[in-house]
C-alpha positions as CSV (number, residue, x, y, z in Angstrom):
1,M,-72.8,126.2,-11.8
2,S,-74.0,122.5,-11.5
3,K,-74.9,121.1,-8.1
4,S,-72.0,118.7,-8.3
5,L,-69.6,121.6,-8.1
6,H,-71.2,123.1,-4.9
7,R,-68.6,122.0,-2.5
8,G,-67.9,123.7,0.8
9,P,-65.1,126.1,1.3
10,Y,-61.6,125.2,2.5
11,P,-60.8,123.5,4.9
12,H,-64.0,121.5,4.8
13,T,-63.0,120.8,1.1
14,R,-59.4,119.9,0.5
15,M,-59.0,118.8,-3.1
16,R,-55.6,117.3,-2.2
17,R,-57.1,115.0,0.3
18,M,-58.1,112.4,-2.3
19,R,-54.7,112.8,-3.9
20,S,-52.7,112.0,-0.8
21,D,-52.6,108.2,-1.2
22,D,-52.1,105.9,-4.1
23,F,-55.2,103.8,-3.4
24,S,-57.5,106.9,-3.3
25,R,-56.0,108.3,-6.5
26,R,-56.8,104.9,-8.2
27,L,-60.3,104.8,-6.7
28,M,-61.3,108.2,-8.2
29,R,-59.4,107.9,-11.5
30,E,-61.8,109.0,-14.2
31,N,-60.1,107.4,-17.3
32,V,-58.0,104.3,-17.7
33,L,-55.7,103.4,-20.6
34,T,-55.5,99.7,-21.4
35,V,-54.1,97.6,-24.3
36,N,-57.7,97.3,-25.6
37,D,-57.5,101.0,-26.6
38,L,-54.6,100.6,-29.0
39,I,-54.3,100.1,-32.7
40,Y,-50.8,99.8,-34.3
41,P,-50.2,101.4,-37.7
42,M,-47.6,99.4,-39.8
43,F,-46.0,99.9,-43.2
44,V,-45.5,97.0,-45.6
45,L,-43.2,97.0,-48.6
46,E,-42.4,94.5,-51.5
47,G,-39.6,92.0,-51.2
48,K,-38.5,89.3,-48.7
49,G,-36.5,89.8,-45.5
50,K,-36.6,93.6,-46.1
51,K,-36.6,96.2,-43.3
52,E,-36.2,99.9,-43.9
53,T,-36.2,102.5,-41.2
54,V,-38.3,105.6,-41.8
55,A,-35.8,108.4,-41.3
56,S,-38.4,111.0,-40.1
57,M,-40.0,108.4,-37.7
58,P,-37.2,106.8,-35.6
59,G,-38.2,103.5,-34.3
60,V,-40.7,102.9,-37.1
61,D,-39.8,100.5,-40.0
62,R,-41.2,99.5,-43.4
63,L,-41.3,95.7,-43.4
64,S,-41.7,93.1,-46.2
65,I,-44.6,90.7,-45.7
66,D,-42.7,87.9,-44.1
67,L,-41.2,90.3,-41.4
68,L,-44.6,92.0,-41.1
69,V,-46.2,88.7,-40.2
70,E,-43.6,88.0,-37.5
71,E,-44.2,91.5,-36.0
72,A,-48.0,90.9,-36.2
73,K,-47.6,87.8,-34.1
74,H,-45.8,89.9,-31.4
75,I,-48.5,92.5,-31.6
76,A,-51.2,89.9,-31.1
77,A,-49.2,88.4,-28.2
78,L,-49.2,91.8,-26.5
79,G,-53.0,91.8,-26.6
80,I,-53.3,94.8,-29.1
81,P,-56.7,94.3,-30.8
82,A,-55.8,95.5,-34.2
83,I,-53.2,96.8,-36.7
84,A,-53.7,99.3,-39.5
85,L,-51.8,98.5,-42.7
86,F,-50.3,101.0,-45.1
87,P,-48.6,99.9,-48.3
88,V,-45.4,101.4,-49.7
89,T,-46.2,101.2,-53.5
90,P,-43.2,101.0,-55.9
91,Q,-43.0,104.0,-58.2
92,S,-43.4,101.7,-61.2
93,A,-46.9,100.6,-60.0
94,K,-48.2,104.2,-59.6
95,S,-50.4,105.7,-62.2
96,E,-52.8,108.5,-63.0
97,F,-55.8,106.4,-62.2
98,A,-54.4,104.3,-59.4
99,E,-55.2,100.9,-60.9
100,E,-52.9,99.2,-58.5
101,A,-55.1,100.1,-55.6
102,Y,-57.6,97.4,-56.4
103,N,-55.2,94.7,-57.8
104,P,-56.3,91.5,-56.1
105,D,-52.6,90.5,-55.9
106,G,-51.5,93.9,-54.8
107,L,-49.2,94.5,-51.8
108,A,-51.9,95.4,-49.3
109,Q,-54.2,92.5,-50.4
110,R,-51.3,89.9,-50.1
111,A,-50.4,91.4,-46.7
112,V,-53.9,91.0,-45.4
113,K,-54.1,87.4,-46.4
114,A,-50.7,86.5,-44.9
115,I,-51.5,88.2,-41.5
116,K,-55.0,86.7,-41.3
117,D,-53.5,83.2,-42.0
118,A,-50.9,83.7,-39.2
119,C,-53.0,85.7,-36.8
120,P,-56.7,85.0,-37.4
121,N,-57.8,86.8,-34.2
122,L,-55.8,90.0,-34.8
123,G,-58.0,92.7,-36.3
124,V,-56.7,94.0,-39.6
125,I,-57.6,97.5,-40.9
126,T,-56.7,98.7,-44.4
127,D,-56.4,102.2,-45.7
128,V,-58.8,103.0,-48.5
129,A,-57.3,106.0,-50.4
130,L,-55.5,106.5,-53.6
131,D,-52.5,108.6,-52.7
132,P,-50.0,105.7,-52.4
133,F,-51.0,104.7,-55.9
134,T,-51.1,108.0,-57.9
135,V,-48.2,109.5,-59.6
136,H,-49.3,112.9,-58.3
137,G,-49.7,111.9,-54.6
138,Q,-53.3,113.1,-54.3
139,D,-56.0,111.0,-52.8
140,G,-58.1,110.8,-56.0
141,I,-58.4,111.1,-59.7
142,L,-57.6,114.5,-61.2
143,D,-59.3,116.5,-63.9
144,A,-57.3,118.6,-66.5
145,N,-57.0,121.4,-64.0
146,G,-55.6,119.3,-61.2
147,Y,-58.9,119.2,-59.2
148,V,-59.8,115.9,-57.5
149,L,-62.9,114.4,-59.1
150,N,-65.2,113.3,-56.3
151,D,-67.5,110.8,-58.0
152,R,-64.9,109.4,-60.4
153,T,-62.6,108.8,-57.4
154,I,-65.4,107.0,-55.5
155,E,-65.6,104.4,-58.3
156,T,-62.0,103.4,-57.7
157,L,-62.3,103.5,-53.9
158,V,-65.2,101.1,-54.1
159,K,-63.1,98.7,-56.2
160,Q,-60.2,99.1,-53.7
161,A,-62.4,98.5,-50.6
162,A,-64.0,95.4,-52.3
163,S,-60.6,94.0,-53.1
164,H,-59.5,94.3,-49.5
165,A,-62.7,92.7,-48.3
166,D,-62.2,89.8,-50.7
167,A,-58.7,89.4,-49.2
168,G,-60.2,89.0,-45.7
169,V,-59.7,92.3,-44.1
170,D,-61.8,93.0,-41.0
171,I,-62.1,96.8,-41.3
172,V,-61.8,99.1,-44.3
173,A,-60.9,102.7,-43.4
174,P,-61.6,105.2,-46.2
175,S,-59.2,108.2,-45.5
176,D,-59.8,110.1,-48.8
177,M,-62.5,112.5,-47.6
178,M,-64.5,112.3,-50.8
179,D,-68.3,113.1,-50.3
180,G,-70.5,110.0,-50.4
181,R,-67.8,107.3,-50.4
182,I,-68.9,105.6,-47.2
183,G,-72.4,104.9,-48.6
184,A,-70.9,103.6,-51.9
185,V,-68.5,101.3,-50.1
186,R,-71.1,100.1,-47.7
187,Q,-73.5,99.2,-50.6
188,A,-70.7,97.3,-52.4
189,L,-69.8,95.4,-49.3
190,E,-73.4,94.4,-48.8
191,E,-73.9,93.4,-52.4
192,N,-70.8,91.2,-52.3
193,G,-71.7,89.3,-49.1
194,H,-69.2,91.2,-46.9
195,V,-71.9,92.1,-44.3
196,N,-69.6,91.9,-41.3
197,T,-66.8,93.9,-42.9
198,K,-66.6,97.0,-40.8
199,I,-66.0,100.6,-41.9
200,M,-63.9,102.9,-39.9
201,A,-64.4,106.3,-41.6
202,Y,-61.8,109.0,-41.5
203,S,-64.6,111.4,-41.0
204,A,-62.9,114.5,-39.6
205,K,-59.6,114.4,-41.4
206,Y,-57.9,117.8,-41.4
207,A,-55.6,119.3,-44.0
208,S,-52.9,119.2,-41.4
209,A,-49.2,119.9,-41.6
210,Y,-48.6,117.0,-39.2
211,Y,-48.7,114.3,-41.9
212,G,-45.2,114.9,-43.3
213,P,-43.4,111.9,-41.9
214,F,-46.2,109.6,-43.0
215,R,-45.9,110.7,-46.6
216,D,-42.2,109.9,-46.3
217,A,-43.0,106.5,-44.9
218,V,-45.4,105.5,-47.8
219,G,-43.4,107.3,-50.5
220,S,-46.0,109.8,-51.6
221,A,-44.1,112.9,-50.4
222,G,-42.0,113.0,-53.6
223,N,-45.1,112.7,-55.8
224,I,-47.2,115.5,-54.2
225,K,-44.2,117.8,-54.5
226,G,-45.4,120.5,-52.2
227,G,-49.1,120.3,-53.3
228,D,-51.9,120.6,-50.9
229,K,-55.1,118.8,-50.1
230,F,-57.2,121.8,-49.0
231,S,-60.0,121.1,-51.5
232,Y,-61.0,117.8,-49.8
233,Q,-59.5,117.6,-46.3
234,M,-61.0,119.8,-43.6
235,D,-59.9,123.3,-42.6
236,P,-58.1,123.2,-39.3
237,A,-60.1,126.2,-38.2
238,N,-63.4,124.3,-38.2
239,S,-65.1,122.1,-35.6
240,N,-68.9,122.4,-36.5
241,E,-68.0,121.0,-39.9
242,A,-66.5,118.0,-38.3
243,L,-69.9,117.1,-36.7
244,H,-71.6,117.3,-40.1
245,E,-68.9,115.1,-41.7
246,C,-69.1,112.5,-38.9
247,A,-73.0,112.5,-38.9
248,L,-73.1,112.0,-42.7
249,D,-70.6,109.0,-42.5
250,L,-72.7,107.3,-39.8
251,A,-75.8,107.8,-41.8
252,E,-74.1,106.2,-44.8
253,G,-73.1,103.1,-42.9
254,A,-69.9,103.8,-41.1
255,D,-69.5,101.6,-38.0
256,M,-66.8,103.9,-36.5
257,I,-65.7,107.4,-37.0
258,M,-62.2,108.9,-36.7
259,V,-60.7,112.3,-35.9
260,K,-57.2,113.0,-37.4
261,P,-54.7,114.4,-36.2
262,G,-55.0,113.7,-32.5
263,M,-53.6,116.0,-29.9
264,P,-54.2,119.3,-31.8
265,Y,-57.9,118.3,-32.2
266,L,-58.9,117.0,-28.8
267,D,-61.7,119.5,-28.7
268,V,-63.1,117.9,-31.8
269,V,-62.8,114.4,-30.4
270,R,-64.8,115.6,-27.3
271,R,-67.5,117.2,-29.4
272,V,-67.9,114.3,-31.7
273,K,-68.2,111.7,-28.9
274,D,-70.6,113.9,-26.8
275,E,-72.9,114.8,-29.6
276,L,-73.0,111.7,-31.8
277,L,-72.4,108.9,-29.1
278,A,-70.8,106.7,-31.7
279,P,-67.6,104.6,-31.5
280,T,-65.0,107.3,-32.0
281,Y,-61.3,106.9,-32.7
282,V,-58.4,109.2,-33.0
283,Y,-55.1,109.0,-34.9
284,Q,-51.9,110.1,-33.1
285,V,-50.3,110.9,-36.5
286,S,-46.7,110.8,-37.7
287,G,-45.9,114.4,-36.9
288,E,-47.0,114.0,-33.3
289,Y,-44.9,110.9,-33.0
290,A,-41.9,112.5,-34.6
291,M,-42.0,115.5,-32.3
292,H,-42.3,113.4,-29.2
293,V,-39.4,111.1,-30.3
294,A,-37.2,114.2,-31.0
295,A,-37.8,115.5,-27.5
296,F,-37.1,112.1,-26.1
297,E,-33.8,111.7,-28.0
298,N,-32.7,115.1,-26.8
299,G,-33.5,114.3,-23.2
300,W,-36.1,117.0,-22.9
301,L,-39.0,114.7,-22.0
302,N,-39.4,111.4,-20.2
303,R,-40.2,108.8,-22.8
304,E,-42.3,106.3,-20.8
305,Q,-44.3,109.0,-18.9
306,V,-45.0,111.1,-21.9
307,I,-46.1,108.2,-24.1
308,L,-48.7,107.1,-21.6
309,E,-49.8,110.7,-20.8
310,S,-50.3,111.5,-24.4
311,L,-52.4,108.4,-24.9
312,I,-54.6,109.0,-21.8
313,S,-55.4,112.5,-23.1
314,F,-57.3,110.9,-26.0
315,K,-59.2,108.7,-23.6
316,R,-60.0,111.7,-21.5
317,A,-61.3,113.6,-24.6
318,G,-63.7,110.7,-25.3
319,A,-61.9,108.4,-27.8
320,D,-62.8,104.7,-27.7
321,G,-59.5,103.8,-29.4
322,I,-56.2,105.3,-30.5
323,L,-54.1,104.6,-33.6
324,S,-50.6,105.3,-32.5
325,Y,-47.0,104.4,-33.5
326,F,-46.4,104.2,-29.8
327,A,-49.0,101.4,-29.4
328,K,-46.5,98.5,-29.2
329,E,-44.4,100.3,-26.7
330,A,-47.4,101.4,-24.7
331,A,-48.6,97.9,-24.5
332,E,-45.3,96.8,-23.2
333,L,-45.3,99.6,-20.6
334,L,-48.8,98.7,-19.5
335,Q,-47.7,95.1,-18.9
336,K,-45.3,96.4,-16.3
C-alpha cells in the first residue's frame, strides 16, 4: 500500500468530514468538466432548409448546410471548441470505390468551407473513412471475397483527407482502422503544405455493437446489411492491443488519439493516457446516447444529472476531450 493511503483509523480519519460542506467538496474535487472538454458531432445532408430527425437518436438531427451553419454559430457561442462533421451521402453518390469521398465539391467539403467562413474560430473535424460512400457500407475497398483491402483503401483515404484539408478543415480524423493510414495521411498533408492540419486518430476503435444508431444517421446501415467489421476494428476483449494501435498512430504522426466507444472502455482510456501521455479523446457513441435518452424519456434517470455524470466519468478516466451528442446540452447546463 502506498504511503498516501496510510491514514489513521476511525475516528481520527473520518472520510465524510471533507464531504460535509459544499466548499470542502469543491476544494478536493479531483476532476472538473468544462465546456473546453466538449466536441459536438453533427450530421449534414444535401439540400436547403432541410432538417431530419434521427429516429434512433431523439434530439439529434441531420441538417442541410445552411441550417448546419446556423447551428454551428450557436455551438461557437456556447464556447464549445470544435464540432465533428459526418456527411449523409445520397445513395446515388455511393459506389464500390467511394470516389465521392474525395470530390472537392462533395457534401463534407462544402460544409467545411461554409462553417469556416461563418465561424472561423470554431474547430472543425472531419471523418476520414469510406463507409458513408460505399455501396456495401464497409470502411474500405473490397476484394472479390469481400475482404477490405488495406493498402488500396489507404490510397483513397489519403485523397479524402487531402480534399478536406484543401477545404480548410482543422482536424482530419481517420476512423477506418487501416494499418499505416496515419503515416500516409501525414505525409500527404506535409507534401501539400497543410503542416498545421491536425490528425485525430481513431486509434482504439472497437468492433462494437454500440454504433447502430450512428449507421442509421449517416445512412450506411442499409448498405452493410448485417455485415460486420471484425477484420479491421478491434476485438472488444482486448486492451493491450489498444496500446499498440495508439503507439503506432502517434509514431506515424497523429497529434491526438481516440478510444471508441466510451463508457464500456473507460479502462482502455485510463491505460492509454497513463502509458502514452498523449492527448487522448473518447467518443460517447450513438448507442450510449440512445440508451441514456431512452431512460430519460421513461423517467428512469434524471437527465441533467446523468448527462454530466456520464461526461465526468471520461475525465476521471483520463480523457482530455469528449465527443458527445450531449455536448450542446452539457454546455448549456454548465452555463447554469
